[in-house]
C-alpha positions, 0 to 999 in steps of 0.5 A, a space after each residue: 193574638 186574641 185566642 187563648 194560648 194552650 197549656 204547657 202540654 199543648 192542650 186547650 184550656 177548655 174551662 177558660 174562654 176561647 179568646 183572651 179576656 184582657 182586650 175588648 175584642 177578645 171579650 166581645 168575641 167570647 160573648 158573641 159566642 155565648 149569646 149566639 141564638 143558634 145555640 137554642 136549636 141544639 137538640 138533646 142528642 147534640 147537647 149530650 154529645 157536646 157534653 160527652 166530648 168536653 168531659 172526655 177532653 178534660 180527662 184527656 181521653 177524647 177520640 183520636 183525631 179530634 181537632 181543636 175546632 171540634 172541641 171548641 164547638 162542643 164547648 160552645 154548645 155545652 156551655 150554652 145549655 149546662 150550668 157551669 157550677 152544677 152541670 144541670 141542664 138550664 131552662 131553655 128561655 133562661 139561657 144566655 142564647 135566649 137573651 136576644 129572641 126573648 128580649 126582642 119580643 118583650 121589648 118590642 111589645 113594651 114599646 108597641 103597647 105603651 099607651 094603655 094601663 092594662 098593656 103597660 102592667 102586662 108587659 112590664 110584668 112579663 119582662 120582670 118575670 123573664 128577668 127572674 127566670 134568667 136570674 134563677 137559671 144563671 144563679 151562682 152555684 157558689 152562692 145560690 139565690 134563695 127563694 126569698 131573695 128571688 121573690 124580693 127582687 121580682 116583686 120590687 123590680 116589677 113594682 119599680 117598673 110599674 110605678 115609673 111606667 104608669 107615673 111617667 105615662 100620666 105626666 107625658 100625656 101633654 108632651 109630644 108623642 115621641 117623649 111617651 115612647 121612651 117611658 118603657 126604657 125609663 121603667 126598664 132602667 129603674 127596674 135594673 137599678 132595683 132588681 140587680 142589687 136585690 138579687 145580689 144582696 148576699 154579695 153586698 152583705 157578705 162580700 165576694 171572693 177576691 183573688 191574687 194574680 195567680 188565682 189564689 183566694 184572699 178573702 171576701 170583700 164588700 167593696 169589690 161586691 159594690 163595684 161588681 153590682 155597679 158595673 153590672 147595672 151600668 152594662 145592663 142599662 147600656 145594653 137596653 139603650 140602643 134597642 129602646 132609644 133608636 126604634 122610637 125615633 124611626 117609628 115616630 116618623 114611620 107612623 106618619 106615612 100613609 102605608 102605616 096608617 093603612 096597616 097599623 098592625 105593622 108597628 109591632 113586627 117592625 119594632 120587634 125586628 128592629 130591636 132584635 137586629 140591634 140586640 144581636 150586637 148590643 147584647 155581646 158588646 155591652 157584656 164585654 164593656 168590663 172584664 168578667 174578671 175585674 180588678 180593684 186596687 188593694 188600697 181600696 179594700 176594707 182595712 182588715 182585708 188589706 192587712 190580710 192581703 199584705 200578710 200573704 202578698 206585700 207586693 200585691 197592688 191589685 186583687 181580682 174578682 168575678 163581676 158576674 152578669 
């Protein structure tokens, strides 16, 4: 069974994912739910109705006859638009359900307009601006991102992406055209390696909370923070890989066809469509590579934290932490 069990009173554990997260299948189903672009079409009335039902269910005062499926559907809509910590309605383009439509448009444009310097600068700037909006929208309520951190990450990631993109473009001019099509992917990967650690520098400097198997907080660990950041960077790069690696091969062959020579304007829509189709699957599947609540061996923690953990639980061999997105 992949669906999460009910509590001792037979009620849904509404603040946990619908599917068990200890299997890849369960995690994938959860993220397909979270990133579903159809959530963007929910109007204000639908969002408020979903929020009301979720809040009433938490209190045990939902309308009589409300089915489990109705509750889960309300939770899906509610979670797609409201911040989990603050309860504030999120910016539309920063929501997880906007990831596929926004990324397909921006990525498709980056891969179409990659030959001229002005186009590279513009689309890399657009991409990093979108990333900044996403990072701000999904910021942690427990450890909020300061304006300074956001600015540092934004400027540094944009700079890294432009340096890589413009530098590689100048180096690959004498190489086959297919090689040049992969420059945007290299720029995006480089930006992720800069952006995510900077966005999460507070965690790297001060540590993130670690818990025992019962959810009891044991302290903060910088080691766990480093593991979390590495996993996030890896999954973000892998997430971008299919959409930025497969279309260049297809487009390189298509552009030799007579119909493409007659209608070169088709390049943009075709690439955006291909990227979108791939991202519908790549986004949730790559978010599911690592468990959201990951574990680390107690023996790998900082010595002082190991001592603190042993005093509380000398039988505890692993601790748990939220890796973030």
